ROKOLSE-319737 format. One record per residue (C-alpha): residue number from 1; x, y negated, z negated. Coordinates in Angstrom, 1 decimal, padded with zeros to 4 digits. Layout:
% ROKOLSE-319737
> NUM; X; Y; Z .
...
END
This chain:
% ROKOLSE-319737
> 1; 001.6; 013.2; 007.6 .
> 2; 002.9; 010.5; 005.3 .
> 3; 004.8; 011.6; 002.1 .
> 4; 005.2; 009.0; -000.7 .
> 5; 008.2; 008.5; -003.0 .
> 6; 007.1; 011.1; -005.5 .
> 7; 006.6; 013.6; -002.7 .
> 8; 010.3; 013.3; -001.8 .
> 9; 011.7; 012.5; -005.2 .
> 10; 014.0; 015.5; -005.6 .
> 11; 014.9; 018.9; -004.0 .
> 12; 011.8; 020.5; -005.4 .
> 13; 009.5; 017.9; -004.0 .
> 14; 011.1; 018.1; -000.6 .
> 15; 010.7; 021.9; -000.8 .
> 16; 007.0; 021.4; -001.3 .
> 17; 006.9; 019.0; 001.7 .
> 18; 008.6; 021.6; 003.9 .
> 19; 006.0; 024.2; 002.8 .
> 20; 003.1; 021.8; 003.6 .
> 21; 004.5; 021.1; 007.1 .
> 22; 005.1; 024.8; 007.7 .
> 23; 001.6; 025.7; 006.7 .
> 24; 000.1; 023.0; 008.9 .
> 25; 002.1; 024.2; 011.9 .
> 26; 001.2; 027.9; 011.3 .
> 27; -002.5; 027.0; 010.9 .
> 28; -002.5; 025.1; 014.1 .
> 29; -000.6; 027.3; 016.5 .
> 30; -003.3; 027.4; 019.1 .
> 31; -002.2; 024.5; 021.3 .
> 32; -002.0; 021.8; 018.6 .
> 33; 000.9; 019.5; 018.6 .
> 34; 003.5; 019.3; 015.9 .
> 35; 002.8; 016.7; 013.2 .
> 36; 004.6; 013.4; 012.9 .
> 37; 006.1; 013.0; 009.4 .
> 38; 006.6; 009.6; 007.8 .
> 39; 008.4; 009.4; 004.5 .
> 40; 009.0; 006.7; 001.8 .
> 41; 012.3; 006.2; 000.0 .
> 42; 013.0; 008.6; -002.8 .
> 43; 010.9; 007.8; -005.9 .
> 44; 012.3; 004.6; -007.7 .
> 45; 014.9; 003.8; -005.0 .
> 46; 013.1; 000.7; -003.6 .
> 47; 012.8; -000.7; -007.2 .
> 48; 016.6; 000.0; -007.7 .
> 49; 017.4; -001.8; -004.4 .
> 50; 015.3; -004.8; -005.5 .
> 51; 017.2; -004.9; -008.8 .
> 52; 020.5; -004.7; -006.9 .
> 53; 019.4; -007.6; -004.7 .
> 54; 018.8; -009.6; -007.8 .
> 55; 022.3; -008.7; -009.1 .
> 56; 023.8; -009.9; -005.8 .
> 57; 021.9; -013.2; -006.1 .
> 58; 023.4; -013.6; -009.6 .
> 59; 026.9; -013.0; -008.2 .
> 60; 027.2; -009.8; -010.2 .
> 61; 029.0; -007.9; -007.4 .
> 62; 030.6; -005.3; -009.6 .
> 63; 027.4; -004.3; -011.3 .
> 64; 025.6; -004.1; -008.0 .
> 65; 028.4; -001.9; -006.6 .
> 66; 028.1; 000.4; -009.6 .
> 67; 024.3; 000.7; -009.1 .
> 68; 024.8; 001.5; -005.4 .
> 69; 027.3; 004.2; -006.3 .
> 70; 024.8; 005.9; -008.6 .
> 71; 022.2; 005.7; -005.8 .
> 72; 024.6; 007.3; -003.3 .
> 73; 025.3; 010.1; -005.8 .
> 74; 021.6; 010.8; -006.2 .
> 75; 021.1; 011.0; -002.5 .
> 76; 024.1; 013.3; -002.0 .
> 77; 022.9; 015.6; -004.8 .
> 78; 019.4; 015.9; -003.1 .
> 79; 020.8; 016.3; 000.4 .
> 80; 023.3; 018.9; -000.7 .
> 81; 020.6; 020.9; -002.5 .
> 82; 018.1; 020.9; 000.4 .
> 83; 020.4; 021.4; 003.4 .
> 84; 022.8; 024.1; 004.7 .
> 85; 023.8; 024.0; 008.4 .
> 86; 023.0; 020.3; 008.7 .
> 87; 024.6; 019.3; 005.4 .
> 88; 027.9; 017.9; 006.7 .
> 89; 026.2; 015.7; 009.3 .
> 90; 023.5; 014.4; 007.0 .
> 91; 026.0; 013.7; 004.2 .
> 92; 028.1; 011.7; 006.7 .
> 93; 025.0; 009.8; 007.8 .
> 94; 024.0; 009.0; 004.2 .
> 95; 027.6; 007.9; 003.2 .
> 96; 027.8; 005.6; 006.3 .
> 97; 024.4; 004.0; 005.5 .
> 98; 025.7; 003.3; 001.9 .
> 99; 029.0; 002.0; 003.2 .
> 100; 027.2; -000.6; 005.3 .
> 101; 025.0; -001.4; 002.3 .
> 102; 027.9; -001.9; 000.0 .
> 103; 029.5; -004.3; 002.5 .
> 104; 026.2; -006.3; 002.8 .
> 105; 025.7; -006.5; -001.0 .
> 106; 029.3; -007.6; -001.5 .
> 107; 028.9; -010.4; 001.0 .
> 108; 025.6; -011.5; -000.6 .
> 109; 027.1; -011.5; -004.1 .
> 110; 029.9; -013.8; -002.8 .
> 111; 027.2; -016.1; -001.3 .
> 112; 024.9; -015.7; -004.3 .
> 113; 022.0; -015.8; -001.9 .
> 114; 019.7; -013.1; -000.6 .
> 115; 017.5; -014.4; 002.3 .
> 116; 014.3; -012.5; 003.2 .
> 117; 016.1; -011.2; 006.2 .
> 118; 019.0; -009.8; 004.1 .
> 119; 016.5; -008.4; 001.6 .
> 120; 014.8; -006.4; 004.4 .
> 121; 018.1; -005.1; 005.6 .
> 122; 018.8; -003.9; 002.0 .
> 123; 015.4; -002.4; 001.2 .
> 124; 015.2; -000.5; 004.6 .
> 125; 018.2; 001.7; 003.5 .
> 126; 015.9; 003.7; 001.2 .
> 127; 013.7; 004.9; 004.0 .
> 128; 016.5; 005.3; 006.5 .
> 129; 018.3; 007.7; 004.2 .
> 130; 015.3; 009.7; 002.9 .
> 131; 014.0; 010.3; 006.5 .
> 132; 017.4; 011.6; 007.6 .
> 133; 017.5; 014.0; 004.7 .
> 134; 014.0; 015.3; 005.3 .
> 135; 014.6; 015.7; 009.0 .
> 136; 017.8; 017.7; 008.3 .
> 137; 016.0; 019.8; 005.6 .
> 138; 013.2; 020.7; 008.0 .
> 139; 015.7; 021.8; 010.7 .
> 140; 017.6; 023.9; 008.2 .
> 141; 014.3; 025.6; 007.2 .
> 142; 013.6; 026.7; 010.8 .
> 143; 011.2; 023.9; 011.6 .
> 144; 012.3; 022.2; 014.8 .
> 145; 012.6; 018.5; 013.9 .
> 146; 014.1; 015.2; 015.2 .
> 147; 015.0; 012.1; 013.2 .
> 148; 013.7; 008.9; 014.8 .
> 149; 014.8; 005.5; 013.6 .
> 150; 011.5; 003.7; 012.8 .
> 151; 013.1; 000.4; 013.8 .
> 152; 013.2; 001.6; 017.4 .
> 153; 009.4; 002.2; 017.4 .
> 154; 007.7; -000.2; 015.0 .
> 155; 007.9; -003.7; 016.5 .
> 156; 007.0; -006.6; 014.1 .
> 157; 007.0; -010.4; 013.9 .
> 158; 009.8; -012.1; 012.1 .
> 159; 007.9; -012.7; 008.8 .
> 160; 010.6; -010.9; 006.8 .
> 161; 009.5; -008.9; 003.6 .
> 162; 005.9; -008.9; 004.8 .
> 163; 006.0; -008.5; 008.6 .
> 164; 002.9; -007.8; 010.8 .
> 165; 003.1; -005.2; 013.6 .
> 166; 002.9; -005.9; 017.3 .
> 167; 000.5; -003.1; 018.0 .
> 168; 000.7; -003.2; 021.8 .
> 169; 004.5; -003.1; 021.9 .
> 170; 004.6; -000.5; 019.1 .
> 171; 002.1; 001.7; 021.0 .
> 172; 004.4; 001.5; 024.2 .
> 173; 007.4; 002.4; 022.1 .
> 174; 005.5; 005.3; 020.4 .
> 175; 004.6; 006.7; 023.8 .
> 176; 008.2; 006.4; 024.9 .
> 177; 010.1; 007.6; 021.8 .
> 178; 007.7; 009.7; 019.7 .
> 179; 005.3; 011.4; 022.2 .
> 180; 008.2; 013.3; 024.0 .
> 181; 009.5; 014.6; 020.6 .
> 182; 006.0; 015.9; 019.7 .
> 183; 005.5; 017.3; 023.3 .
> 184; 008.6; 019.4; 022.7 .
> 185; 007.0; 021.0; 019.6 .
> 186; 009.3; 019.2; 017.3 .
> 187; 008.4; 017.4; 014.1 .
> 188; 009.3; 013.7; 014.4 .
> 189; 010.5; 012.3; 011.1 .
> 190; 010.6; 008.5; 010.5 .
> 191; 011.0; 006.2; 007.5 .
> 192; 007.9; 004.3; 006.5 .
> 193; 007.7; 000.6; 005.6 .
> 194; 010.4; -000.4; 008.1 .
> 195; 010.4; -001.8; 011.6 .
> 196; 012.4; -004.4; 013.6 .
> 197; 011.6; -007.6; 015.4 .
> 198; 011.6; -007.9; 019.2 .
> 199; 015.2; -008.9; 018.9 .
> 200; 016.1; -005.8; 016.9 .
> 201; 016.4; -007.4; 013.4 .
> 202; 015.4; -005.1; 010.6 .
> 203; 012.1; -006.0; 009.0 .
> 204; 009.7; -004.5; 006.4 .
> 205; 005.9; -004.4; 006.1 .
> 206; 006.0; -005.3; 002.4 .
> 207; 005.6; -003.0; -000.6 .
> 208; 003.2; -000.1; -000.1 .
> 209; 003.9; -000.4; 003.6 .
> 210; 004.7; 003.3; 004.2 .
> 211; 001.0; 004.1; 004.3 .
> 212; 000.6; 001.3; 006.8 .
> 213; 003.4; 002.7; 008.9 .
> 214; 001.8; 006.1; 009.0 .
> 215; -001.6; 004.6; 010.1 .
> 216; 000.1; 002.5; 012.8 .
> 217; 002.0; 005.5; 014.2 .
> 218; -001.2; 007.6; 014.0 .
> 219; -003.2; 005.0; 015.8 .
> 220; -000.6; 004.5; 018.5 .
> 221; -000.5; 008.3; 019.1 .
> 222; -004.3; 008.8; 018.9 .
> 223; -003.7; 011.3; 016.0 .
> 224; -006.5; 013.7; 015.0 .
> 225; -006.1; 012.7; 011.4 .
> 226; -003.8; 010.6; 009.2 .
> 227; -002.8; 012.3; 006.0 .
> 228; -001.4; 010.4; 003.0 .
> 229; 000.3; 012.9; 000.7 .
> 230; 000.8; 011.5; -002.8 .
> 231; 000.9; 012.7; -006.4 .
> 232; -002.9; 012.5; -007.2 .
> 233; -005.8; 014.6; -005.9 .
> 234; -007.3; 011.7; -003.9 .
> 235; -009.4; 008.6; -004.5 .
> 236; -011.0; 008.8; -008.0 .
> 237; -014.2; 007.2; -009.3 .
> 238; -012.1; 005.1; -011.7 .
> 239; -008.5; 004.4; -012.8 .
> 240; -007.6; 007.5; -015.0 .
> 241; -005.4; 005.2; -017.2 .
> 242; -008.6; 003.4; -018.3 .
> 243; -011.4; 006.1; -017.9 .
> 244; -010.2; 009.5; -019.3 .
> 245; -012.0; 011.9; -016.9 .
> 246; -012.8; 010.3; -013.6 .
> 247; -014.2; 012.4; -010.7 .
> 248; -012.7; 013.0; -007.3 .
> 249; -014.5; 011.1; -004.5 .
> 250; -014.6; 013.7; -001.7 .
> 251; -015.7; 011.4; 001.1 .
> 252; -016.1; 007.6; 001.5 .
> 253; -016.3; 005.1; 004.3 .
> 254; -013.5; 002.9; 005.7 .
> 255; -015.3; -000.1; 004.3 .
> 256; -015.6; 001.3; 000.8 .
> 257; -012.0; 002.4; 000.8 .
> 258; -010.9; -001.2; 001.9 .
> 259; -012.9; -002.7; -001.0 .
> 260; -011.5; -000.3; -003.6 .
> 261; -007.9; -000.7; -002.3 .
> 262; -008.2; -004.5; -002.3 .
> 263; -009.6; -004.5; -005.9 .
> 264; -006.9; -002.4; -007.4 .
> 265; -007.3; 001.3; -006.5 .
> 266; -003.5; 002.0; -006.2 .
> 267; -003.9; 005.3; -004.2 .
> 268; -004.2; 003.4; -000.9 .
> 269; -002.5; 000.3; 000.4 .
> 270; -005.3; -002.2; 001.6 .
> 271; -003.8; -002.6; 005.1 .
> 272; -003.3; 001.1; 005.6 .
> 273; -006.6; 001.9; 007.1 .
> 274; -006.9; -001.0; 009.5 .
> 275; -005.2; 000.8; 012.4 .
> 276; -007.2; 003.9; 011.6 .
> 277; -010.5; 001.9; 011.6 .
> 278; -009.7; 000.5; 015.0 .
> 279; -009.3; 004.0; 016.5 .
> 280; -011.9; 005.7; 014.2 .
> 281; -009.2; 008.2; 013.0 .
> 282; -010.1; 009.9; 009.7 .
> 283; -007.7; 009.3; 006.8 .
> 284; -007.2; 012.0; 004.2 .
> 285; -005.6; 011.5; 000.8 .
> 286; -004.0; 014.7; -000.5 .
> 287; -001.8; 015.9; -003.5 .
> 288; 001.6; 017.3; -002.5 .
> 289; 001.8; 019.1; -005.9 .
> 290; -001.6; 020.7; -005.3 .
> 291; -001.9; 021.1; -001.5 .
> 292; -004.8; 023.5; -001.7 .
> 293; -007.1; 020.8; -003.1 .
> 294; -009.4; 019.2; -000.5 .
> 295; -008.5; 015.6; -001.4 .
> 296; -010.5; 012.6; -000.2 .
> 297; -011.6; 012.1; 003.4 .
> 298; -012.2; 008.5; 004.7 .
> 299; -014.3; 008.2; 007.8 .
> 300; -016.2; 005.4; 009.6 .
> 301; -019.5; 006.2; 008.0 .
> 302; -018.5; 008.0; 004.8 .
> 303; -021.0; 010.3; 003.1 .
> 304; -022.5; 008.7; 000.0 .
> 305; -024.4; 010.8; -002.5 .
> 306; -028.0; 009.7; -002.9 .
> 307; -028.5; 007.1; -005.7 .
> 308; -024.9; 006.8; -006.6 .
> 309; -022.1; 004.3; -006.5 .
> 310; -018.9; 005.6; -004.8 .
> 311; -016.3; 004.4; -007.3 .
> 312; -015.2; 001.5; -009.6 .
> 313; -011.9; -000.4; -009.4 .
> 314; -010.4; -003.2; -011.4 .
> 315; -007.8; -005.9; -010.9 .
> 316; -006.2; -007.1; -014.1 .
> 317; -004.4; -010.3; -015.0 .
> 318; -006.5; -012.6; -012.9 .
> 319; -007.0; -016.4; -013.4 .
> 320; -010.3; -018.2; -012.9 .
> 321; -010.1; -021.8; -011.6 .
> 322; -013.2; -024.0; -012.1 .
> 323; -013.7; -027.0; -009.8 .
> 324; -016.5; -029.5; -010.6 .
> 325; -017.4; -032.6; -008.7 .
> 326; -020.7; -034.6; -008.3 .
> 327; -019.4; -035.4; -004.8 .
> 328; -020.4; -031.9; -003.8 .
> 329; -024.1; -032.7; -004.2 .
> 330; -025.7; -032.7; -000.7 .
> 331; -022.2; -033.3; 000.8 .
> 332; -020.5; -031.6; 003.7 .
> 333; -016.8; -031.1; 004.1 .
> 334; -016.1; -030.6; 000.3 .
> 335; -015.5; -026.9; 000.5 .
> 336; -013.1; -027.3; 003.5 .
> 337; -011.1; -029.8; 001.5 .
> 338; -011.1; -027.5; -001.6 .
> 339; -009.8; -024.4; 000.3 .
> 340; -007.2; -026.4; 002.2 .
> 341; -005.5; -026.9; -001.1 .
> 342; -005.2; -023.1; -001.5 .
> 343; -004.0; -022.8; 002.1 .
> 344; -001.4; -025.4; 001.5 .
> 345; 000.0; -023.5; -001.5 .
> 346; -000.3; -020.1; 000.3 .
> 347; -002.5; -018.7; -002.5 .
> 348; -005.2; -016.1; -001.7 .
> 349; -008.6; -016.3; -003.4 .
> 350; -010.4; -013.1; -004.4 .
> 351; -013.9; -014.1; -005.7 .
> 352; -015.8; -017.3; -005.0 .
> 353; -019.0; -018.4; -006.6 .
> 354; -020.7; -021.8; -006.0 .
> 355; -023.5; -023.9; -007.5 .
> 356; -024.7; -027.4; -006.6 .
> 357; -021.7; -029.2; -008.3 .
> 358; -019.1; -026.6; -009.1 .
> 359; -017.1; -023.8; -007.5 .
> 360; -015.3; -021.0; -009.3 .
> 361; -012.6; -018.9; -007.7 .
> 362; -010.2; -016.2; -008.9 .
> 363; -006.5; -015.9; -008.0 .
> 364; -004.0; -013.2; -009.0 .
> 365; -000.9; -015.2; -007.9 .
> 366; -000.3; -018.1; -010.3 .
> 367; 003.2; -019.1; -009.2 .
> 368; 001.8; -022.3; -007.6 .
> 369; -001.0; -022.9; -010.1 .
> 370; 000.3; -026.2; -011.3 .
> 371; 000.5; -027.7; -007.8 .
> 372; -002.9; -026.4; -006.9 .
> 373; -004.5; -028.0; -010.0 .
> 374; -002.7; -031.3; -009.3 .
> 375; -004.0; -031.4; -005.7 .
> 376; -007.5; -030.5; -006.8 .
> 377; -007.5; -033.3; -009.4 .
> 378; -007.3; -035.8; -006.5 .
> 379; -011.0; -035.2; -005.8 .
> 380; -012.5; -033.1; -008.5 .
> 381; -012.2; -032.0; -012.1 .
> 382; -010.3; -028.7; -012.3 .
> 383; -009.5; -026.3; -015.1 .
> 384; -008.3; -022.7; -015.4 .
> 385; -008.8; -019.7; -017.6 .
> 386; -006.1; -017.0; -017.7 .
> 387; -006.2; -013.4; -018.9 .
> 388; -009.3; -012.5; -016.9 .
> 389; -010.0; -009.4; -014.7 .
> 390; -012.2; -008.3; -011.9 .
> 391; -014.3; -005.1; -011.9 .
> 392; -015.6; -004.1; -008.5 .
> 393; -018.4; -001.4; -008.2 .
> 394; -018.4; -000.1; -004.7 .
> 395; -020.9; 002.0; -002.7 .
> 396; -022.7; 002.1; 000.6 .
> 397; -025.8; 002.9; -001.4 .
> 398; -025.9; -000.6; -002.7 .
> 399; -027.4; -001.7; 000.6 .
> 400; -030.3; 000.7; 000.5 .
> 401; -031.1; 000.9; -003.3 .
> 402; -031.7; -002.4; -005.0 .
> 403; -032.0; -000.7; -008.4 .
> 404; -028.2; 000.0; -008.5 .
> 405; -027.4; -003.7; -009.0 .
> 406; -029.8; -003.8; -011.9 .
> 407; -028.4; -000.6; -013.5 .
> 408; -024.8; -002.0; -013.2 .
> 409; -025.7; -005.3; -014.8 .
> 410; -027.7; -003.6; -017.6 .
> 411; -024.7; -001.3; -018.3 .
> 412; -022.7; -004.4; -019.2 .
> 413; -025.4; -006.2; -021.1 .
> 414; -023.4; -006.8; -024.3 .
> 415; -020.2; -007.8; -022.5 .
> 416; -019.7; -011.5; -021.6 .
> 417; -019.6; -011.8; -017.8 .
> 418; -017.8; -014.9; -016.4 .
> 419; -018.9; -014.5; -012.8 .
> 420; -021.1; -012.0; -010.9 .
> 421; -021.0; -011.8; -007.1 .
> 422; -022.5; -009.5; -004.4 .
> 423; -020.9; -009.7; -001.0 .
> 424; -023.1; -010.2; 002.2 .
> 425; -022.2; -006.7; 003.2 .
> 426; -024.0; -005.6; 000.0 .
> 427; -021.4; -002.9; -000.4 .
> 428; -019.9; -004.1; -003.7 .
> 429; -020.8; -005.9; -006.9 .
> 430; -018.0; -007.9; -008.5 .
> 431; -017.8; -008.8; -012.1 .
> 432; -015.3; -011.3; -013.6 .
> 433; -014.7; -010.9; -017.3 .
> 434; -012.1; -011.1; -020.0 .
> 435; -009.2; -008.8; -019.4 .
> 436; -009.5; -007.4; -023.0 .
> 437; -013.1; -006.3; -022.1 .
> 438; -012.0; -004.2; -019.1 .
> 439; -011.7; -000.7; -020.9 .
> 440; -015.1; -001.0; -022.5 .
> 441; -016.8; -002.3; -019.4 .
> 442; -015.2; 000.4; -017.1 .
> 443; -016.3; 003.1; -019.6 .
> 444; -019.9; 001.8; -019.7 .
> 445; -020.2; 001.6; -015.9 .
> 446; -018.6; 005.1; -015.5 .
> 447; -021.0; 006.6; -018.0 .
> 448; -023.9; 005.0; -016.3 .
> 449; -023.1; 006.2; -012.7 .
> 450; -020.9; 009.2; -013.1 .
END
């Protein structure tokens, strides 16, 4: 059971979490093991720590210290409100964590440099503190629990701020440190998003990594189900900020969920479901504010409704790069040379379309755009178009029903489309269009299919 930042934002939210865990335990008394609970930092804390790191880099040590004091006070208020017998111990743990953080930030402010390794050490504090508070709160509400330092279980490489897990070593640690806690009937509570290298140096999986942590632990323990508790009812047919009344998607496949997550559905981190896919463990997205709702269940094969798409997602603020060269004509090796440029500048490409003499690609990271274009100009003409967007219509039914593609294109007949692509899996249709046309296009597609 993974609870996001909004599900541990304040005492009321943690109260709801306790109720959800209690109901799960009471409903599964017949031989079922206790759940493992993974929590994010309190809502907004990671953003605050990012801002504090920026202050340290600017040498603004006093301002950084003031921000840390405010963060400490917030955690003390939450911990005090939600604990009784465990209060003294958990407050001491929280204060110690912040003392260490204050010392680190002071040193970084003197140096005016925050390395990726130091940034990870800072950002990990949010989850370390929130998980301690939740473990103490569960124990004080008569739910046997044990806090487990996620850094002693989740082993990663040394790619700080975006580390990759070592699944074999993590599985061995999970059997050694988590399984015994569960076997005793206790709820193991860990912070999400954080791990440590083989040498014990704190690392993080990157933003949104708490979902990923939960899936990793679930896969390592062969869990029956991985639950992502958030502040929405589940995966929706479209972004509610763009389409006013989207529907709940009750069930979808791992592949559909990956496509939707990659192309902007914020409910799920794209990497989250990879460990679950490997072990064929269902993932359920649930609303901690409305736990009675069924949510969205993600399984290997899904359960598409006949003749329907599953959902529509969009990725805003995308740039299209056009590369044209007559050298492409009947030539081999051109595409390799072209994509080596993107590899050199560590820039991922989302959509690719090709013709005899041109290639168009989309990127959402433009930090190295100037260097990419300079390199492309060595062997081709290259230009770019900013303020574009990607709309992705996803559904397993696209493979079986060729009319869906036609209906999707027809729905957008008066909207200028820059690129149109259908992947080999025939599970999605991707449209690239002007960012300003996204609301109208999303509404048209949603009216057509939902």
